[in-house]
C-alpha positions in Angstrom: 0.0 -0.1 0.1 1.4 3.6 -0.9 1.4 5.9 2.0 1.8 9.5 2.4 5.1 9.8 4.4 5.5 13.6 4.8 6.6 15.1 8.1 4.0 17.7 7.8 0.6 17.4 5.9 -2.2 19.7 4.9 -5.7 19.0 6.5 -6.8 17.5 3.5 -3.6 15.2 3.2 -4.2 14.1 6.9 -7.9 13.4 6.0 -6.8 11.1 3.3 -4.1 9.5 5.4 -6.9 8.8 8.1 -9.3 7.4 5.6 -6.5 5.0 4.2 -5.9 3.9 7.8 -9.6 3.3 8.2 -10.5 6.2 10.3 -13.9 8.2 9.8 -13.8 11.8 8.9 -14.1 14.1 11.7 -16.8 16.3 9.9 -19.0 13.4 8.9 -21.2 13.9 12.1 -21.9 17.4 11.5 -22.3 17.2 8.0 -24.1 13.8 7.8 -26.8 14.5 5.2 -24.4 15.9 2.5 -21.9 13.2 3.2 -24.5 10.7 2.4 -25.6 12.5 -0.9 -22.0 12.7 -2.0 -21.1 9.2 -1.4 -23.9 8.2 -3.7 -22.2 9.4 -6.7 -18.6 10.2 -5.9 -16.2 8.8 -8.1 -18.9 7.8 -10.8 -18.1 8.3 -14.5 -20.9 11.0 -15.7 -23.6 9.5 -17.9 -25.1 11.6 -20.5 -28.7 12.5 -20.3 -30.1 13.3 -23.7 -33.6 14.8 -22.7 -32.6 18.4 -23.0 -31.0 17.6 -26.4 -34.1 15.8 -27.7 -36.8 18.2 -26.6 -34.8 21.2 -27.6 -34.3 19.6 -31.0 -38.1 18.5 -31.3 -39.3 22.2 -30.7 -36.6 23.7 -33.0 -37.8 21.5 -35.8 -41.5 22.9 -35.4 -40.6 26.5 -35.2 -38.2 27.0 -38.4 -38.6 30.6 -39.9 -39.7 32.2 -36.7 -37.4 34.8 -34.8 -34.6 32.9 -33.1 -35.3 34.3 -29.6 -38.8 33.2 -29.7 -37.9 29.7 -31.0 -35.4 29.3 -28.1 -38.0 30.4 -25.5 -40.5 28.0 -27.1 -37.9 25.2 -26.9 -37.3 25.9 -23.2 -41.0 25.8 -22.6 -41.2 22.4 -24.4 -38.3 21.2 -22.2 -39.9 22.5 -19.0 -43.2 20.6 -19.9 -41.7 17.2 -20.9 -38.2 16.8 -19.1 -38.2 14.3 -16.2 -38.1 15.9 -12.8 -36.6 14.3 -9.6 -36.7 14.4 -6.1 -33.7 12.7 -4.6 -33.4 10.8 -1.3 -32.2 13.1 1.6 -31.7 16.2 -0.8 -33.3 19.4 0.6 -33.2 21.4 -2.9 -35.2 20.5 -5.7 -34.0 20.8 -9.5 -31.9 19.0 -12.0 -31.1 19.4 -15.5 -30.7 15.6 -16.1 -30.8 12.2 -14.6 -29.9 10.9 -11.1 -26.4 10.6 -10.2 -23.4 12.4 -11.8 -24.6 13.7 -15.2 -23.9 15.7 -18.2 -26.3 17.3 -21.0 -26.0 17.8 -24.7 -26.3 21.1 -26.6 -26.8 19.8 -30.3 -26.9 23.6 -31.4 -23.2 23.7 -30.7 -22.2 20.3 -31.4 -24.7 18.9 -33.7 -22.3 18.6 -37.1 -20.1 16.1 -35.1 -22.4 14.9 -32.2 -22.9 11.6 -33.9 -19.2 10.8 -34.0 -18.5 12.1 -30.3 -21.2 9.9 -28.7 -19.4 7.0 -29.9 -16.1 8.2 -28.5 -17.3 9.7 -25.2 -17.0 6.5 -23.2 -13.5 5.9 -24.2 -12.0 9.3 -24.7 -8.9 10.1 -22.5 -9.9 13.5 -21.3 -13.2 13.6 -19.1 -15.0 10.6 -20.6 -18.8 10.0 -20.0 -21.2 7.0 -20.5 -24.2 6.9 -22.7 -26.8 4.1 -23.2 -26.8 2.5 -26.6 -30.5 3.5 -26.7 -29.7 7.2 -26.1 -26.7 6.9 -28.5 -29.3 5.7 -31.2 -31.6 8.5 -30.6 -28.7 11.1 -30.9 -27.5 9.5 -34.0 -30.6 9.1 -35.8 -33.0 11.6 -34.5 -31.0 14.6 -32.9 -27.8 15.1 -34.9 -29.3 14.8 -38.5 -31.6 17.9 -37.9 -28.3 20.1 -37.0 -26.0 19.1 -39.9 -25.3 22.3 -41.8 -27.1 24.5 -39.3 -24.6 24.9 -36.5 -22.6 28.2 -35.8 -19.2 26.1 -35.9 -19.8 25.2 -39.4 -20.8 28.8 -40.4 -17.5 30.0 -38.8 -15.4 27.3 -40.3 -16.7 28.4 -43.8 -16.2 32.0 -43.1 -12.4 31.8 -42.1 -10.0 32.9 -44.9 -7.6 30.3 -46.0 -4.6 32.3 -44.2 -6.7 32.1 -41.2 -8.1 28.9 -41.3 -4.6 27.2 -41.5 -3.5 28.7 -38.1 -6.9 27.9 -36.6 -7.8 24.4 -37.8 -6.1 21.2 -38.6 -8.7 19.7 -41.1 -10.9 21.2 -43.6 -14.1 20.5 -41.4 -12.5 22.5 -38.5 -13.2 19.6 -36.3 -9.4 19.4 -34.9 -7.5 22.6 -33.7 -4.1 23.5 -34.9 -3.4 24.7 -31.5 -1.6 27.9 -32.8 -4.3 30.5 -32.9 -7.3 28.8 -31.4 -10.9 30.0 -31.7 -12.9 29.2 -28.6 -16.3 30.6 -29.4 -17.6 27.2 -30.9 -17.1 25.4 -27.6 -20.2 27.2 -26.0 -23.1 29.4 -26.4 -21.6 32.0 -24.3 -18.4 32.7 -22.4 -18.6 32.8 -18.5 -21.5 34.7 -17.2 -23.2 36.1 -13.8 -27.0 36.6 -13.5 -28.4 39.2 -11.4 -29.8 36.6 -8.9 -31.0 39.4 -6.4 -33.6 40.5 -8.9 -35.1 37.0 -8.9 -35.1 36.8 -5.0 -36.9 40.3 -4.9 -39.0 40.2 -7.9 -39.5 36.7 -9.0 -40.1 35.6 -12.6 -43.6 36.5 -12.3 -42.7 40.2 -11.6 -40.3 40.1 -14.8 -43.2 38.6 -16.9 -45.5 41.3 -15.8 -42.8 43.9 -16.9 -42.6 42.4 -20.2 -46.4 42.2 -20.7 -46.4 46.2 -19.7 -43.9 46.8 -22.4 -45.7 44.7 -25.0 -48.9 46.8 -24.4 -47.1 50.1 -25.1 -45.4 49.0 -28.4 -46.2 51.1 -31.5 -48.2 48.7 -33.8 -47.1 50.7 -36.7 -43.4 50.5 -36.0 -41.4 47.8 -37.9 -38.8 47.7 -35.2 -41.3 47.1 -32.5 -43.1 44.7 -34.5 -40.0 42.7 -35.9 -37.6 43.1 -33.0 -39.1 44.2 -29.7 -42.5 42.2 -29.9 -40.8 38.7 -30.6 -38.1 39.5 -27.6 -40.9 40.5 -25.3 -43.1 37.4 -26.1 -40.1 35.1 -25.6 -39.5 36.9 -22.2 -43.2 35.9 -21.1 -42.7 32.4 -22.4 -39.5 31.7 -20.7 -40.7 33.2 -17.3 -43.9 31.1 -17.7 -41.7 27.9 -18.5 -39.4 28.2 -15.6 -42.3 28.5 -13.2 -44.2 25.6 -14.7 -40.8 23.6 -14.3 -40.6 24.4 -10.6 -44.2 23.5 -9.8 -43.7 20.1 -11.8 -41.1 19.6 -9.0 -43.8 20.5 -6.4 -46.1 17.9 -7.6 -43.4 14.9 -7.7 -42.3 16.3 -4.1 -45.9 16.0 -2.7 -46.2 12.4 -4.3 -43.2 11.4 -2.5 -44.4 12.7 0.6 -47.4 10.7 0.5 -45.4 7.6 0.3 -42.9 8.5 2.8 -43.0 6.5 6.3 -40.5 8.8 8.2 -42.5 11.7 9.5 -39.5 14.1 9.6 -38.7 13.4 5.8 -42.4 13.7 5.1 -42.4 17.4 6.6 -39.4 18.1 4.5 -40.9 17.1 1.3 -44.1 19.0 2.0 -42.0 22.2 2.8 -40.0 21.6 -0.5 -43.3 21.4 -2.5 -44.7 24.5 -0.9 -41.6 26.3 -1.9 -41.5 25.1 -5.5 -45.1 26.4 -5.8 -43.9 29.9 -4.6 -40.4 30.4 -6.1 -38.8 31.4 -8.3 -42.1 32.7 -9.6 -42.5 35.0 -6.5 -40.1 36.8 -4.5 -38.3 34.6 -1.7 -39.7 34.9 1.7 -36.9 33.5 3.9 -33.4 32.0 3.4 -34.5 28.6 2.4 -36.8 29.9 -0.4 -33.9 32.2 -1.4 -31.4 29.3 -2.0 -34.2 27.2 -3.6 -35.2 30.2 -6.1 -31.5 30.9 -6.8 -30.9 27.1 -7.6 -33.9 26.9 -9.9 -32.7 29.8 -11.8 -29.2 28.4 -12.0 -30.2 24.9 -13.3 -32.6 26.3 -15.7 -30.1 28.4 -17.0 -27.7 25.5 -17.7 -30.6 24.0 -19.7 -30.9 27.3 -21.6 -27.5 27.3 -23.0 -23.9 25.9 -22.7 -22.4 29.0 -20.9 -18.7 28.6 -20.9 -17.3 27.2 -17.7 -20.8 26.9 -16.2 -23.0 29.8 -15.1 -21.5 31.7 -12.0 -23.1 32.0 -8.5 -22.2 35.8 -8.2 -21.9 37.5 -4.8 -23.7 34.8 -2.5 -22.6 36.3 0.6 -24.2 39.7 -0.3 -27.7 38.8 -2.0 -28.4 36.0 0.4 -27.2 38.0 3.5 -30.6 39.7 4.1 -32.4 36.4 4.2 -30.0 34.9 6.2 -29.6 37.6 9.1 -33.3 38.2 9.2 -33.9 34.5 9.9 -31.0 34.2 12.4 -32.3 37.3 14.4 -35.8 35.7 14.3 -34.7 32.4 15.6 -36.0 30.4 12.7 -32.5 29.6 11.1 -29.3 28.3 12.6 -25.8 28.6 11.4 -25.7 24.9 10.8 -28.9 24.6 9.1 -27.9 27.4 6.6 -24.7 25.5 6.1 -26.5 22.3 5.3 -28.8 24.0 2.8 -25.7 25.5 0.9 -24.0 22.3 1.0 -27.0 20.5 -0.4 -26.7 23.0 -3.3 -23.1 22.2 -3.6 -23.8 18.7 -4.2 -26.2 19.5 -6.8 -23.4 21.5 -8.6 -21.1 18.4 -8.3 -23.7 16.0 -9.9 -23.9 18.3 -13.2 -21.0 17.9 -15.2 -20.2 20.6 -17.9 -19.3 18.3 -20.6 -17.1 19.5 -23.5 -18.1 17.2 -26.4 -15.6 18.7 -29.3 -12.1 16.8 -29.0 -10.6 20.3 -28.7 -13.0 21.5 -26.0 -12.2 18.3 -23.9 -8.5 18.9 -24.3 -9.0 22.7 -23.2 -10.8 21.6 -20.0 -9.6 18.5 -18.1 -10.8 16.8 -15.1 -14.4 17.8 -15.8 -13.4 21.4 -15.5 -16.0 23.7 -13.6 -16.2 27.3 -12.7 -19.4 27.9 -11.1 -17.8 30.6 -8.8 -19.3 31.9 -5.8 -17.8 35.1 -4.7 -17.3 36.0 -1.3 -15.9 39.4 0.3 -14.8 42.6 -1.6 -16.4 45.9 -1.2 -20.1 47.1 -1.3 -21.3 49.6 -4.2 -20.6 52.3 -2.0 -17.0 51.4 -1.3 -17.5 49.6 2.1 -15.9 46.4 3.2 -18.5 43.8 2.3 -17.5 40.7 4.7 -20.3 39.6 6.8 -21.2 36.3 9.0 -22.2 34.5 5.7 -18.8 35.1 4.2 -17.1 33.2 6.9 -19.7 30.5 6.9 -18.9 29.8 3.3 -15.3 29.8 4.1 -15.8 27.3 7.0 -18.0 25.1 4.5 -15.0 24.7 2.4 -12.8 23.7 5.1 -15.3 20.9 6.4 -16.9 19.4 3.4 -14.5 17.7 1.0 -15.9 18.8 -2.2 -14.5 20.6 -5.0 -17.8 22.4 -5.8 -18.5 25.1 -5.9 -15.4 27.0 -7.1 -15.0 29.7 -4.5 -13.3 33.2 -5.0 -12.4 35.6 -2.3 -12.4 39.4 -3.3 -9.3 41.1 -1.9 -8.9 44.8 -1.4 -6.7 47.2 0.4 -8.9 47.4 3.6 -9.7 43.8 3.9 -10.2 43.0 7.5 -7.5 41.0 9.3 -10.0 38.5 10.5 -11.3 37.9 6.7 -7.8 37.5 5.6 -7.0 35.1 8.5 -10.1 32.9 7.4 -9.0 33.0 3.8 -5.4 31.9 4.6 -6.8 29.0 7.1 -8.9 27.8 4.0 -6.1 28.0 1.8 -3.9 26.0 4.1 -6.6 23.2 4.1 -5.0 22.1 0.7 -8.0 21.8 -1.7 -7.1 25.1 -3.6 -9.7 27.3 -2.2 -10.1 29.9 -2.6 -8.7 31.8 -5.5 -8.1 35.3 -4.8 -9.3 38.3 -7.1 -8.0 41.6 -6.4 -10.3 44.7 -6.2 -7.2 47.0 -6.5 -6.7 46.0 -10.4 -10.3 45.2 -11.4 -12.3 48.1 -10.2 -10.1 50.9 -11.6 -9.8 49.1 -15.1 -13.5 48.5 -15.4 -14.1 52.1 -14.5 -11.6 53.1 -17.0 -13.8 51.1 -19.7 -16.9 53.0 -18.9 -18.4 51.5 -15.7 -19.5 53.5 -12.7 -17.7 53.2 -9.4 -20.8 51.5 -8.1 -21.2 49.0 -11.0 -17.3 48.1 -10.8 -17.4 47.7 -7.0 -20.2 45.2 -7.3 -18.4 42.9 -9.6 -18.6 39.1 -9.3 -16.1 36.6 -10.3 -17.0 34.6 -13.2 -15.3 31.6 -14.7 -11.5 31.1 -14.2 -10.2 34.3 -13.3 -12.8 36.8 -14.8 -15.3 39.1 -13.6 -18.6 40.5 -14.7 -20.7 43.3 -13.7 -24.5 42.2 -13.7 -26.6 44.5 -15.8 -23.7 46.3 -17.5 -21.4 43.7 -19.3 -23.1 42.6 -22.5 -20.5 40.5 -24.4 -20.8 36.9 -24.8 -18.4 35.6 -27.4 -15.2 33.6 -26.6 -11.8 34.9 -27.6 -8.8 33.4 -29.2 -6.0 31.4 -27.5 -2.7 32.3 -29.2 0.3 30.0 -28.9 3.0 32.5 -29.0 5.8 29.7 -28.2 4.7 28.5 -31.9 5.9 32.1 -33.0 9.2 31.5 -31.5 9.5 28.2 -33.3 8.4 29.9 -36.4 11.2 32.4 -36.4 13.7 29.4 -35.7 12.1 27.5 -38.8 11.5 30.4 -41.2 7.7 30.3 -40.7 7.5 26.4 -40.2 7.0 24.1 -37.3 8.5 20.5 -36.8 5.0 19.2 -36.0 3.5 20.4 -39.3 6.7 19.7 -41.7 7.4 21.8 -44.7 4.1 23.7 -44.6 4.4 27.3 -44.4 2.3 28.5 -41.5 3.9 31.9 -40.4 5.9 34.7 -42.0 9.2 33.6 -43.9 11.4 35.8 -41.8 14.7 34.0 -43.1 17.3 31.8 -41.7 18.0 32.9 -38.1 21.6 31.8 -38.6 21.9 34.8 -40.7 20.8 37.3 -38.0 23.8 39.4 -36.9 22.0 41.2 -34.2 19.6 40.7 -31.6 17.3 43.5 -33.1 17.1 41.4 -36.3 16.0 38.5 -34.3 13.6 40.4 -32.2 12.1 42.2 -35.3 11.6 38.6 -36.9 9.7 37.6 -33.7 7.5 40.6 -33.6 6.5 39.7 -37.2 5.3 36.4 -36.3 3.7 37.8 -33.1 1.7 40.5 -35.2 0.6 37.8 -37.7 -1.0 35.9 -34.9 -2.6 38.9 -33.2 -4.1 39.8 -36.7 -5.3 36.2 -37.2 -7.0 36.3 -33.7 -8.8 39.7 -34.6 -9.9 38.5 -38.0 -11.4 35.6 -36.2 -13.0 37.7 -33.7 -14.6 39.9 -36.1 -16.2 37.1 -38.0 -17.4 35.6 -34.8 -18.9 38.8 -33.7 -21.0 38.9 -37.0 -22.0 35.3 -37.1 -22.9 34.4 -33.5 -26.2 36.4 -33.3 -27.8 34.3 -36.1 -27.2 31.1 -34.2 -27.7 31.7 -30.3 -30.4 33.4 -28.1 -30.7 33.6 -24.3 -34.2 34.7 -23.4 -34.0 33.8 -19.8 -30.4 35.6 -19.3 -31.9 38.3 -21.0 -34.9 38.8 -19.1 -32.6 39.1 -15.9 -30.5 41.8 -17.5 -31.7 45.4 -17.2 -30.2 46.6 -20.6 -31.8 43.8 -22.5 -35.1 44.7 -21.1 -34.8 48.2 -21.5 -33.8 48.0 -25.1 -36.0 44.7 -25.8 -32.7 43.0 -27.1 -31.4 39.5 -26.6 -28.1 39.4 -24.8 -26.5 37.7 -28.0 -27.1 40.6 -30.2 -23.8 42.1 -31.4 -24.3 45.5 -29.6 -26.6 46.5 -26.8 -27.0 50.1 -26.1 -25.2 51.4 -22.8 -23.5 47.8 -22.6 -19.9 47.3 -21.9 -18.4 44.8 -24.2 -15.5 43.1 -22.4 -13.5 40.5 -24.7 -10.3 39.0 -24.5 -7.5 37.3 -26.3 -5.1 34.8 -24.8 -1.2 34.9 -24.4 -0.3 31.2 -24.3 3.1 30.4 -22.9 4.4 33.7 -21.4 7.3 32.1 -19.4 8.2 29.7 -22.2 8.4 32.7 -24.6 10.2 35.2 -22.4 12.8 32.7 -21.2 13.4 31.5 -24.7 14.0 35.0 -26.0 16.2 35.9 -22.9 18.4 32.8 -23.7 18.9 33.7 -27.4 19.6 37.5 -26.6 21.9 36.7 -23.7 23.7 33.8 -24.9 23.9 34.1 -28.6 24.0 38.0 -29.3 25.4 39.5 -26.0 27.6 37.0 -24.4 28.4 34.9 -27.5 28.6 31.6 -25.7 26.5 29.8 -28.2 26.0 30.2 -31.8 22.5 30.1 -33.5 23.6 26.7 -35.3 24.3 25.1 -31.9 21.0 26.0 -30.5 19.0 24.8 -33.6 21.0 21.8 -33.7 20.3 21.2 -29.8 16.5 21.8 -30.5 16.4 19.5 -33.5 17.8 16.7 -31.5 15.4 17.6 -28.4 18.8 18.2 -26.4 19.5 14.6 -26.5 23.7 14.5 -26.6 23.7 18.3 -26.2 23.6 18.5 -22.3 26.2 21.2 -22.3 24.1 23.3 -24.5 20.9 22.5 -22.5 22.6 23.5 -19.3 23.6 26.8 -20.6 20.1 27.6 -22.0 18.6 26.7 -18.7 20.9 29.2 -16.9 19.9 32.3 -18.8 17.9 35.0 -16.9 14.4 33.6 -16.6 10.9 35.2 -15.7 9.6 34.7 -12.3 12.8 35.9 -10.4 12.2 39.5 -10.2 15.2 39.8 -12.8 14.9 42.9 -14.8 16.6 41.2 -17.7 13.9 38.7 -18.5 11.1 40.9 -17.1 11.8 43.6 -19.6 11.3 41.0 -22.5 8.0 40.1 -21.0 7.0 43.9 -20.4 7.6 44.6 -24.1 5.6 41.4 -25.3 2.9 42.6 -23.0 3.2 46.1 -24.5 2.9 45.1 -28.3 -0.1 42.9 -27.4 -2.1 45.4 -25.5 -1.2 48.4 -28.0 -2.5 46.1 -30.8 -5.7 45.5 -28.8 -6.0 49.1 -28.1 -5.8 50.1 -31.7 -7.9 47.5 -33.3 -10.5 46.5 -30.8 -12.3 49.5 -32.0 -12.9 48.0 -35.3 -14.6 44.9 -33.4 -16.8 47.2 -31.4 -15.6 45.6 -28.3 -12.7 45.9 -25.7 -10.8 42.9 -26.9 -8.0 42.8 -24.2 -5.0 40.9 -23.4 -5.5 37.9 -20.8 -3.2 35.3 -19.7 -5.5 32.4 -18.7 -4.8 29.0 -20.4 -7.1 26.7 -18.0 -5.5 23.4 -18.8 -4.7 24.2 -22.5 -1.1 24.8 -22.1 -0.9 21.1 -22.2 -2.2 20.3 -25.6 -0.9 23.7 -26.9 2.7 22.5 -25.9 2.1 19.2 -28.0 2.5 21.0 -31.0 5.4 23.1 -30.3 9.0 21.3 -30.4 11.8 22.1 -28.0 12.4 25.6 -27.2 15.5 27.8 -26.5 14.6 27.8 -22.7 15.6 24.2 -22.6 12.0 23.0 -22.5 11.7 19.5 -24.2 9.8 19.1 -27.3 6.0 18.7 -27.3 5.6 19.2 -23.5 3.5 21.7 -21.6 4.3 25.2 -22.1 4.2 27.6 -18.9 0.7 28.3 -17.7 -0.9 31.6 -17.1 1.4 34.2 -15.8 3.2 31.5 -13.9 6.9 30.8 -14.4 8.2 27.9 -16.3 8.5 24.9 -14.3 11.8 25.0 -12.4 12.6 28.5 -13.5 11.4 30.3 -10.4 14.3 29.9 -8.0 14.1 33.3 -5.8 11.0 32.4 -4.1 7.2 33.1 -4.5 7.5 36.9 -3.8 9.8 37.3 -6.7 7.1 35.6 -9.0 4.7 38.4 -7.8 7.1 41.0 -8.6 7.8 39.5 -12.0 4.0 39.6 -12.8 4.0 43.2 -11.7 7.1 44.3 -13.6 5.8 42.6 -17.1 2.4 44.5 -16.7 2.1 47.9 -18.6 0.1 49.9 -16.0 -0.4 52.8 -18.2 -2.5 50.7 -20.7 -6.1 49.8 -20.1 -6.3 47.0 -22.7 -5.6 44.2 -20.2 -7.6 41.5 -18.6 -6.9 38.8 -16.1 -3.7 37.0 -15.6 -3.8 33.5 -13.8 -1.1 32.8 -11.3 -0.4 29.5 -9.9 1.7 29.1 -6.7 2.7 25.7 -4.9 3.7 25.9 -1.3 4.5 22.8 1.0 2.2 22.5 4.1 5.5 22.8 6.0 6.2 26.2 4.8 2.7 27.3 6.2 2.7 25.3 9.6 0.9 26.9 12.5 0.0 30.5 13.3 3.3 31.8 12.0 2.6 30.3 8.7 -0.9 31.8 8.5 0.4 35.2 9.2 3.1 34.8 6.5 0.3 33.7 4.1 -1.6 37.0 5.1 1.3 39.2 4.7 1.9 37.5 1.0 -2.0 38.1 0.2 -1.4 41.8 1.2 1.8 41.9 -1.1 -0.4 40.5 -3.8 -3.1 43.2 -3.3 -0.7 46.0 -3.1 1.1 45.1 -6.4 -2.4 45.3 -8.0 -2.1 41.8 -9.4 -5.6 40.4 -10.9 -5.4 36.8 -9.6 -3.5 34.2 -7.4 -4.5 30.7 -6.6 -2.6 28.1 -4.5 -1.9 24.5 -4.1 -0.8 23.4 -0.6 0.5 19.9 -1.0 3.4 17.7 -0.8 5.0 16.4 -3.9 5.3 13.0 -2.2 1.4 13.0 -2.0 1.0 13.6 -5.7 3.5 11.0 -6.7 1.7 8.5 -4.5 -1.8 9.2 -5.8 -0.5 8.8 -9.5 0.9 5.5 -8.4 -2.1 4.4 -6.3 -5.4 6.1 -7.8 -7.8 4.3 -5.8 -6.4 5.1 -2.6 -6.4 8.8 -3.4 -9.6 8.9 -5.1 -10.6 12.0 -3.2 -7.5 14.0 -3.4 -8.3 17.5 -4.6 -6.0 19.9 -6.3 -6.0 23.3 -7.9 -5.6 23.2 -11.7 -6.4 26.2 -13.7 -8.7 28.6 -11.9 -10.9 25.5 -10.6 -10.1 22.4 -8.5 -10.5 18.8 -9.7 -9.8 15.3 -8.2 -6.3 14.6 -9.1 -7.0 10.9 -10.4 -9.3 12.6 -12.9 -6.7 14.2 -14.7 -4.6 12.9 -17.6 -1.0 11.7 -16.9 0.3 14.9 -18.7 -1.4 17.1 -16.6 -0.8 15.3 -13.3 2.9 15.4 -14.4 2.5 19.2 -15.1 1.1 19.6 -11.5 3.9 17.4 -9.8 6.7 19.5 -11.8 5.4 23.0 -10.6 8.0 24.4 -8.3 7.4 23.8 -4.7 8.0 26.6 -2.4 9.4 25.8 1.1 9.3 29.3 2.4 7.3 32.4 1.7 10.1 34.9 2.3 
């Protein structure tokens, strides 16, 4: 038996060690209900439920020719009327998007052109597999997929890309496989990450929104073509979708009453009757107490997942803010206890864990390993009037993360310069638990940036974390299209191979910038790189221009639009290209920052300045993947590297950043959006690395690139504070055309041991805040534990690790990603 042998363990590691030894989890008695719920599906391979796809397709067949937003609403109504509803044993919250257990659902409007192929491959694919019954697979292949052939957004985009853009985007004529050079992501989902205004539903209910739509319908000008052709179908769609979710909730009430009639246990019978009463009342009407508020939010969240595939799963917004009035009122009235509130929230956490946001396409699956999920719950931060926002519910949610061993929901803690010490201490203790929560998001960076892009301070201060590291301002953000992921390590290789890549042979992909052996100066090499870099940026912006003009013809979001003030004001669906008064915040991705900076630094230093190596020696070593070239490899690894607060390397990173943000600032106007620079790869630095041969920083060929704004593995030798400083040094603070930076840091539990360790971590968090960095997240785990889990996955089935803006079970990851996590630099001290 493989055992953890580390001298100091995180609390998570200690729980795993105890479980291996046969000891019961110490929190099981105080969280008994949710432990029982969790153990019924924990470790199951997800099953695909096809009902959503089937009923959606049936309705869309019947409504061809009608306005898209109206068709979408009618399809949701058809789903609400026919989809199976469930009441689970022991569960206190009603509402599911699919079958019992761990499940995923299909979105044929996205994947219909290859859905028939995908369902055959799902059970056996390496990344995030899922089961599907032969009967359901037959329905998908014979009834669902054929309708969507030739109708999907992906097919329209693939046909629209010019040849010079297509060859850097896709690896096949149909666009089913990515080139992983300049990768479009908009076809993986109907929308990028999103946050609804849940408070609106808790205060007004969908019946209130329905009445608003009816009132607007009554005032339309019957002679106006705009009112007749645009506003009228939108408002009719809002009415239908509000009726649909209320009908769906009431069907749950009927099933809960039927279950109560059969229930022998009096206590459970009362639970079921109460659940039925709530489902009759919410989300149609305003919530009357904390329990109803939780149930209303959950119905809204789950029906939103039925409505469309929102990239990274719909986020939960500022839960400690919009639930707090209900919580404190019930606590003070003596009708709610802290333990009961936590139990209700954890019933919701379990419901989140059962729903798997499946990426059906091979490229989407490679981007998001380990059943990636980002249904972020945001805590802390500031109120819209600039006061600290932490409250009792903030601390209760953090406590739940330490006591209930589940990597759902994703948890994000907003940090600002006046965050209370007690809050930061609680955050630090939760990080030390070792499951990767919470990720930290910095008000001092985000709020000023959003104000510079047109938001009011009130709107910017009320942002919620959405997705991996992003943020949204409900009722002001209006952009829903995914952006390009750009593999700038491939640009380095194209300089070395005159516009070609080893992976793709003699095919010319980039600019022919000449034989690098003939470059006499660093400026010549740098200018050649800049040409490749700008080609990639141009490719990404051409993609985005076409994307912005195509998507509105393929996607609608009537429920999400009904919950958005500007959509209701202007009677426009959220997927329309431009909504008046909205702020369109998009992004393009810089992939492989550390890899690129370190490669350019090595060439500049060793070839052109110190002249210790020739370009021919470097090219020969790279061609041989450094085999037999160990001396060259060692020299390349010794060059100045990003992540060490080294101005030599960081200056190169700052210049790369400048070129990118200035390009975005100049050409975003042509797209009608803020298309900002971002450094957030999820897990895609692994597949993107698989197309790039060896690089001049000593990285072996076809291995992962550096991730996000983190340093290359093993390159950061000056400690974690130096990583923060390199992040700061490489930012162009005078430019506003920038967005999130994802930063991973791994500590040993020993480095954070005891109260002194907590104090050091709090100080580190304040440094992160003072430097105005966007994001940081932590793994607090021993390397030996990861190695043991890889060798003996069954024993470590419940080991949770932080990946890329989300946490996942380590054993659900591919070997490549497991190795990548093991290889991250393990910091044994904060100083």
